C-alpha positions in Angstrom: 24.2 -44.1 -51.6 26.6 -46.9 -51.6 27.6 -46.6 -48.1 23.9 -46.9 -46.8 23.7 -50.0 -49.3 26.6 -51.9 -47.7 24.5 -51.6 -44.4 21.3 -53.1 -45.8 18.9 -50.8 -47.8 16.2 -53.2 -47.3 16.5 -52.8 -43.5 16.4 -49.2 -43.9 13.3 -49.1 -46.1 11.4 -51.5 -44.0 12.0 -49.5 -40.7 8.7 -47.6 -39.2 11.1 -44.4 -38.2 12.4 -42.2 -40.8 16.3 -42.1 -41.5 18.4 -39.3 -43.5 21.8 -39.7 -44.0 23.9 -36.4 -44.7 27.4 -36.2 -46.1 30.3 -34.2 -44.6 29.7 -31.3 -47.0 25.8 -31.2 -45.8 24.4 -33.0 -48.8 21.7 -35.2 -48.3 22.6 -39.0 -49.6 19.8 -41.1 -48.4 16.2 -40.8 -47.3 14.1 -43.7 -46.5 10.6 -44.3 -47.2 9.3 -43.5 -43.6 11.2 -40.4 -44.0 9.2 -39.5 -47.3 6.1 -40.1 -45.7 7.2 -37.8 -42.7 8.1 -34.9 -44.7 5.7 -35.3 -47.4 8.3 -34.9 -50.0 9.8 -37.2 -52.8 13.1 -38.3 -52.3 14.1 -37.2 -55.4 13.7 -33.6 -54.5 16.0 -34.3 -51.4 18.9 -36.3 -52.5 22.1 -34.7 -53.7 20.6 -31.3 -52.3 22.3 -29.4 -49.3 20.3 -30.1 -46.2 20.0 -26.2 -45.3 18.6 -25.7 -48.9 16.3 -28.5 -48.7 14.9 -27.8 -45.0 15.3 -23.6 -45.0 15.5 -22.2 -41.7 17.1 -25.3 -40.0 20.8 -24.2 -40.3 20.6 -22.1 -37.3 17.9 -24.1 -35.5 18.7 -26.3 -32.5 18.4 -29.4 -34.9 21.0 -27.7 -37.3 23.3 -26.9 -34.4 23.0 -30.6 -33.1 24.0 -31.5 -36.6 27.2 -29.7 -36.6 28.1 -30.5 -33.1 27.8 -34.4 -33.7 29.7 -33.9 -37.2 32.4 -32.1 -35.3 32.7 -34.1 -31.9 31.7 -37.5 -33.5 29.3 -38.1 -30.3 25.5 -39.0 -30.7 23.0 -36.8 -29.7 19.1 -37.2 -29.1 16.5 -34.4 -29.4 13.2 -33.2 -29.9 12.5 -30.7 -32.9 9.3 -29.2 -34.2 8.6 -28.9 -37.7 6.8 -25.6 -38.6 6.0 -27.0 -41.7 4.3 -30.1 -40.8 3.1 -29.0 -37.3 4.9 -32.2 -35.8 7.2 -32.7 -32.9 10.1 -35.5 -34.0 12.6 -37.3 -31.7 15.7 -37.2 -33.6 18.7 -39.5 -32.8 21.9 -38.2 -34.6 24.6 -40.8 -34.9 28.1 -40.1 -36.6 29.0 -42.4 -39.6 32.1 -43.2 -41.7 33.6 -40.4 -43.8 32.2 -37.6 -41.7 28.7 -38.5 -42.3 25.8 -38.0 -40.0 22.9 -40.6 -39.9 19.6 -39.0 -38.5 16.8 -41.5 -37.2 13.5 -39.6 -36.2 10.1 -40.9 -35.2 7.0 -38.7 -34.8 6.8 -38.0 -31.3 4.0 -35.3 -31.5 1.5 -37.5 -29.0 4.1 -37.8 -26.4 5.1 -34.3 -26.6 1.1 -33.2 -26.4 0.7 -35.4 -23.7 3.7 -33.7 -21.5 2.4 -30.2 -22.3 -1.0 -31.3 -20.9 0.5 -32.8 -17.8 2.7 -29.7 -17.3 -0.7 -27.5 -17.8 -2.4 -29.4 -15.0 0.8 -29.2 -12.8 0.9 -25.6 -13.3 -2.6 -25.3 -12.5 -2.4 -27.1 -9.3 0.7 -25.1 -8.5 -1.4 -22.0 -8.9 -4.4 -22.6 -6.7 -2.4 -24.6 -4.1 -2.2 -23.1 -0.5 -4.1 -20.1 -1.5 -7.1 -19.0 1.0 -8.6 -16.9 -1.3 -8.1 -18.7 -5.1 -10.1 -16.0 -6.8 -6.6 -13.8 -6.5 -4.9 -16.4 -9.0 -7.7 -16.7 -11.5 -5.9 -13.9 -13.7 -3.2 -16.2 -14.2 -5.1 -19.2 -15.1 -5.9 -18.3 -18.7 -2.0 -17.8 -19.5 -1.6 -21.3 -18.0 -4.2 -22.8 -20.1 -2.9 -20.8 -23.5 -1.7 -22.0 -26.1 -1.6 -25.6 -25.1 -5.3 -26.3 -24.4 -6.9 -23.4 -26.6 -5.9 -20.3 -28.6 -7.7 -18.0 -25.9 -9.4 -18.6 -22.7 -11.4 -16.3 -20.1 -12.1 -17.2 -16.7 -15.5 -16.1 -15.0 -15.8 -16.4 -11.3 -19.1 -16.0 -9.3 -18.7 -13.7 -6.1 -20.2 -15.0 -3.0 -23.4 -12.9 -3.9 -23.5 -14.9 -7.1 -22.6 -12.2 -9.6 -20.2 -13.4 -12.4 -17.3 -11.2 -13.3 -14.5 -12.1 -15.6 -11.1 -12.0 -13.8 -8.5 -13.2 -16.3 -8.1 -13.7 -20.0 -5.4 -14.6 -22.3 -4.9 -14.8 -26.0 -2.1 -16.6 -28.0 -1.6 -13.9 -30.3 -0.2 -10.9 -28.7 -1.9 -8.2 -31.0 -5.4 -9.5 -30.0 -4.8 -9.7 -26.2 -6.2 -6.0 -25.8 -9.1 -6.9 -27.9 -9.8 -10.0 -25.7 -9.2 -7.8 -22.4 -11.8 -5.5 -23.7 -14.4 -8.2 -24.9 -14.0 -9.7 -21.2 -14.9 -6.3 -19.9 -18.4 -6.0 -22.0 -19.3 -9.4 -22.6 -21.2 -10.2 -19.4 -23.2 -7.1 -19.3 -24.3 -7.7 -22.7 -25.1 -11.3 -22.7 -28.6 -12.5 -22.1 -29.9 -15.3 -19.5 -30.4 -17.5 -22.6 -26.6 -17.3 -23.8 -24.6 -20.6 -23.9 -22.4 -19.3 -21.1 -25.2 -18.6 -18.8 -26.7 -21.7 -19.6 -23.6 -23.7 -18.5 -23.6 -22.0 -15.3 -27.2 -23.0 -14.6 -27.1 -26.4 -15.9 -23.6 -27.3 -14.6 -22.7 -29.0 -18.0 -19.9 -28.4 -20.6 -21.4 -26.3 -23.2 -20.0 -26.4 -27.0 -20.5 -23.0 -28.6 -20.1 -21.9 -32.3 -19.1 -18.2 -33.3 -22.2 -17.7 -34.9 -24.0 -18.9 -31.5 -22.2 -16.2 -29.5 -22.6 -13.6 -32.1 -26.5 -14.1 -32.4 -26.8 -13.7 -28.4 -24.8 -10.6 -28.5 -26.9 -7.4 -29.1 -25.6 -5.0 -31.8 -22.6 -2.9 -30.2 -18.9 -3.0 -29.3 -19.2 -6.3 -27.5 -20.6 -8.1 -30.8 -17.8 -6.4 -33.0 -14.9 -7.6 -30.6 -16.5 -11.1 -30.7 -16.3 -11.1 -34.3 -12.8 -10.3 -34.3 -11.9 -12.8 -31.8 -14.1 -16.1 -32.6 -13.9 -17.6 -36.1 -13.8 -21.2 -34.9 -15.6 -23.3 -32.0 -15.5 -22.7 -28.3 -16.5 -24.6 -25.0 -17.7 -23.4 -22.0 -16.5 -25.4 -19.0 -18.2 -24.7 -15.6 -16.2 -24.7 -12.4 -17.9 -26.6 -9.9 -17.4 -27.1 -6.2 -19.3 -29.5 -4.0 -22.4 -29.2 -6.0 -22.4 -25.6 -6.8 -21.3 -23.7 -9.7 -18.4 -21.3 -9.1 -17.5 -19.9 -12.4 -17.2 -20.8 -15.7 -13.8 -21.4 -18.3 -14.5 -20.2 -21.9 -11.7 -21.7 -24.1 -11.9 -20.9 -28.0 -10.2 -22.5 -31.0 -9.7 -20.5 -33.9 -10.9 -21.9 -37.4 -8.4 -24.7 -38.5 -7.8 -25.9 -34.8 -10.1 -28.2 -32.7 -9.0 -29.9 -29.8 -8.7 -33.7 -29.6 -10.2 -36.0 -27.0 -7.2 -35.5 -24.6 -7.1 -31.9 -24.9 -10.8 -32.1 -23.7 -10.1 -34.4 -20.8 -7.2 -32.1 -19.7 -9.4 -28.9 -19.8 -12.0 -30.8 -17.8 -9.6 -32.0 -15.2 -8.3 -28.3 -14.9 -11.8 -26.9 -14.4 -12.2 -29.4 -11.5 -9.2 -28.6 -9.9 -9.9 -24.9 -10.1 -13.4 -25.4 -8.7 -12.3 -27.4 -6.1 -9.9 -24.6 -5.0 -12.5 -21.9 -5.6 -14.8 -23.9 -3.2 -12.1 -24.2 -0.8 -11.5 -20.5 -0.9 -15.1 -19.8 -0.3 -15.3 -21.9 2.6 -12.2 -20.3 4.1 -13.9 -17.1 3.6 -17.1 -17.9 5.6 -15.1 -19.6 8.3 -12.7 -16.8 8.6 -15.6 -14.5 8.8 -17.3 -16.7 11.3 -14.4 -17.0 13.8 -13.6 -13.0 13.2 -17.1 -12.4 14.3 -16.8 -14.8 17.2 -13.6 -13.1 18.2 -15.1 -9.7 18.2 -18.3 -10.4 20.1 -15.9 -11.6 22.7 -14.3 -8.2 22.5 -16.8 -5.8 23.7 -16.5 -1.9 23.4 -14.8 -0.1 26.2 -16.5 2.1 28.7 -15.8 5.7 28.0 -15.1 7.6 31.2 -15.7 11.1 31.9 -12.8 13.3 31.5 -10.9 10.7 29.1 -11.2 8.8 25.9 -10.5 5.2 25.3 -10.0 3.5 21.8 -9.4 -0.1 20.9 -8.1 -2.0 17.8 -7.9 -5.7 17.1 -6.4 -7.0 13.8 -6.4 -11.0 13.4 -3.2 -12.5 12.1 -3.1 -12.7 8.2 -1.9 -16.4 8.3 -3.7 -17.8 11.0 -7.3 -19.0 11.6 -8.4 -15.1 12.2 -9.4 -16.3 15.8 -6.8 -16.6 18.5 -6.0 -15.3 22.2 -5.1 -11.7 22.1 -7.8 -9.3 24.0 -8.4 -6.0 25.3 -10.6 -4.8 28.0 -11.5 -1.2 29.7 -14.1 -1.1 32.3 -14.7 1.3 35.7 -14.0 -0.6 39.0 -16.3 -0.1 41.9 -14.2 2.8 43.4 -14.6 4.7 40.0 -11.2 4.2 38.6 -10.5 3.2 34.8 -9.1 -0.3 34.7 -7.3 -1.2 31.3 -6.4 -4.9 30.3 -4.3 -6.2 27.7 -3.7 -10.1 27.3 -2.5 -12.9 25.0 -3.3 -16.6 25.4 -0.9 -18.7 24.0 -2.1 -20.2 20.7 -3.8 -19.1 17.3 -6.9 -21.3 17.2 -10.5 -21.8 18.6 -9.0 -23.3 21.8 -6.8 -20.1 22.2 -10.1 -18.0 21.7 -12.0 -20.0 24.3 -9.5 -19.8 26.6 -9.2 -16.0 26.0 -12.9 -15.4 26.6 -12.7 -17.5 29.8 -9.7 -15.5 31.3 -11.1 -12.2 30.1 -14.4 -12.8 32.1 -12.6 -14.3 35.2 -10.2 -11.1 35.3 -13.4 -8.9 35.0 -15.2 -10.5 37.7 -12.1 -10.6 40.0 -11.2 -7.0 39.5 -15.1 -5.7 39.6 -15.8 -7.7 42.8 -12.4 -7.0 44.8 -11.7 -3.6 43.5 -8.3 -4.5 44.2 -5.3 -3.0 42.4 -3.7 -4.6 39.3 -1.2 -6.9 41.1 -3.8 -8.5 43.2 -6.0 -8.8 40.3 -3.2 -10.9 38.4 -2.5 -12.8 41.5 -6.2 -13.6 41.8 -6.4 -14.5 38.4 -3.5 -16.8 38.5 -4.9 -18.6 41.6 -8.4 -18.9 40.0 -6.5 -20.8 37.0 -4.8 -23.0 39.4 -8.0 -23.9 41.2 -9.9 -24.8 38.1 -7.4 -26.5 36.6 -7.3 -24.2 33.7 -4.7 -25.6 31.1 -3.3 -22.8 29.3 -0.4 -20.0 29.7 -1.3 -16.5 29.0 0.6 -12.9 29.4 -1.5 -10.0 30.8 -1.1 -6.4 31.7 -3.7 -4.5 34.1 -3.5 -0.8 34.5 -5.6 1.1 36.8 -6.1 5.0 36.3 -7.0 7.1 39.2 -8.0 10.9 38.9 -5.9 13.1 41.0 -8.4 15.9 41.0 -6.0 18.3 38.9 -6.9 16.9 35.5 -4.4 14.2 35.6 -4.5 10.7 37.2 -2.0 8.3 38.6 -1.3 5.2 36.7 -0.8 1.8 38.6 -0.1 -1.0 36.3 1.1 -4.8 36.9 2.5 -7.4 34.2 2.3 -11.0 34.0 5.2 -11.5 31.2 3.6 -8.8 29.0 5.1 -5.6 27.5 4.8 -2.6 29.4 2.7 0.4 28.5 3.8 3.2 26.6 3.0 6.7 27.9 3.2 10.0 25.8 3.0 13.2 27.5 0.5 16.2 26.7 3.3 17.8 24.8 3.6 14.8 22.5 6.9 13.7 23.9 7.3 10.1 24.9 7.9 9.2 28.3 11.0 7.2 29.2 10.7 3.4 28.4 8.8 1.7 31.5 10.5 -1.4 33.1 9.8 -4.8 31.7 9.2 -6.5 35.0 10.3 -10.3 35.2 7.2 -11.3 36.5 5.9 -14.8 35.2 3.1 -15.7 32.8 -0.1 -16.6 34.1 -0.6 -20.3 34.6 3.2 -21.0 35.6 2.9 -20.7 39.3 0.0 -19.4 41.1 1.8 -17.9 44.1 4.3 -15.9 41.8 4.7 -12.4 43.0 3.3 -9.6 41.2 4.7 -6.3 40.8 2.7 -3.0 40.9 4.6 0.3 39.2 3.4 3.7 39.4 3.4 6.8 36.7 2.1 10.1 37.4 0.3 11.5 34.3 -0.5 15.1 33.5 -3.9 16.0 31.6 -3.7 15.3 28.0 -1.4 12.4 28.4 -1.9 9.1 26.6 -1.2 5.4 27.6 -0.9 2.9 24.9 -1.1 -0.8 25.8 -0.5 -3.5 23.1 0.0 -7.3 22.1 3.3 -8.3 21.0 1.9 -8.9 17.5 2.2 -5.0 17.1 6.3 -5.2 17.4 7.4 -8.7 16.9 8.8 -10.1 13.7 10.1 -13.2 12.6 13.3 -11.9 11.3 14.4 -9.5 14.0 14.9 -9.0 17.6 12.0 -7.5 19.8 14.0 -4.3 20.6 14.0 -3.4 17.0 10.0 -3.4 16.9 9.8 -1.6 20.5 11.9 1.1 18.9 10.1 1.3 15.8 6.9 1.6 17.7 8.2 4.5 19.7 9.2 6.3 16.4 5.9 5.7 14.8 4.0 7.0 17.8 6.2 9.9 18.7 5.6 11.3 14.7 1.7 10.5 15.3 1.5 11.7 18.9 -0.4 14.9 18.2 -3.2 13.0 16.0 -6.6 12.2 17.6 -6.5 9.2 19.7 -8.9 7.2 17.2 -6.7 8.2 14.4 -3.3 7.3 16.2 -4.3 3.6 16.7 -5.4 3.3 13.0 -2.0 4.7 11.9 -0.2 2.5 14.4 -1.6 -0.4 13.3 -1.3 0.3 9.7 2.1 1.5 9.5 3.5 -1.4 11.9 1.6 -4.4 10.2 0.2 -3.0 7.1 -3.0 -5.1 7.5 -1.3 -8.3 7.7 0.3 -9.2 10.8 2.3 -12.3 11.4 0.5 -12.5 15.0 -2.7 -11.2 16.5 -2.6 -7.7 17.4 -4.9 -6.1 20.2 -4.4 -2.4 21.4 -6.1 -0.5 23.9 -5.5 3.2 24.4 -6.6 6.0 26.7 -6.1 9.6 26.5 -6.9 12.1 29.5 -8.8 15.3 28.6 
């Protein structure tokens, strides 16, 4: 006490911050009035006692370890410490003093700490829903972000595109009650009447406070009510998730008896709901636009003609990360002379402009081929010339193949490519033909006078020809030859499958339903 007195006891007693002095043997030698108030204990109960006995559990806590470091190194430290007994956060400044003592100055930092926690929750909510086309996929994680900072447990409910509610995520601060809450979230929507507070919040678009008794009374006797009784002992809140004037879901937050949210907690919860609602609405708009774009794309890609003596199959899969509309196309039609014409093409770009250009090129090529009845090379030359005369501002690759029956059940395949990958040919025995040459002919739209080379392949009855766009084989992290080798291996394995099944499996195995680029495919199998 004497050492402190020399420094000015009156100053220490008048300080708003708490002050405790601990001797080299860990005895408490001074406690000021602010410390008494903060601890809720009289200094007479603390003075002369070991700090570890006076505050059980502190010896091995981060605060206790900091005390020992400062005593040993004689260097000051600042840290935050949580008092379980008081439910309070303190900022503690430890300063070495003479005689091996350590002086501790501390202030209540609960408000600041809670504000930081709330801001961290909002930041994590934004991170979870950012850049997610379908935000519903992330909703199962949202309750874990909100609990326990903003509530003791939480459930997120979303409305699907047909307006049906479903609970997609829940979390409880107490691990032993998480299975109980999970089961309750499975049952509650089916048991709640239309007059329940949760449904009312959806319809009114207003935040709705709710008590355990209200929820209990709204549930019919049964498992859901029994589970609710175990979970709800305090009060809750239904926060509607709103997006551009419509309700897209509800967050249920619950606080157990003995805990209630303050104004800042409620403000943070409302802001989290606003961010989630906007993300859900963006996801809804994205799905609508993607569906519209894909419908437009598929409307441009008509079903192929099915010739006598052969089967034709087509497939189109839009890029997973693009606008689900782009410039890839396929076509299959009969020429005036009766030959089957197969076309595969790819306009540069992945947007509505590319889709529009694709539709025009596809129509031009059809018109040129059906009017002229020319071979593949001449059709491509004519298309290039038309693009030049019409000042068509785009680039594209394309391959045109023409199958003419040979009278013996087989056919002659004549094909030409404008910068496009060559067809893949499978014999009637399932063996892959040697890889066809990849000519260096220019893309469409580069030089209208470019030379177009034709190639001829004799096909036996039962042969299969596969034409595809580069999205099927190209990957961002590997060269094209690797992708082509993978395609050949996959087709060789599936060669004896029915044509439709072969096409489905090839697309599924090579891009797994989420291609980096659009994928178009046209295949023909001779009878």
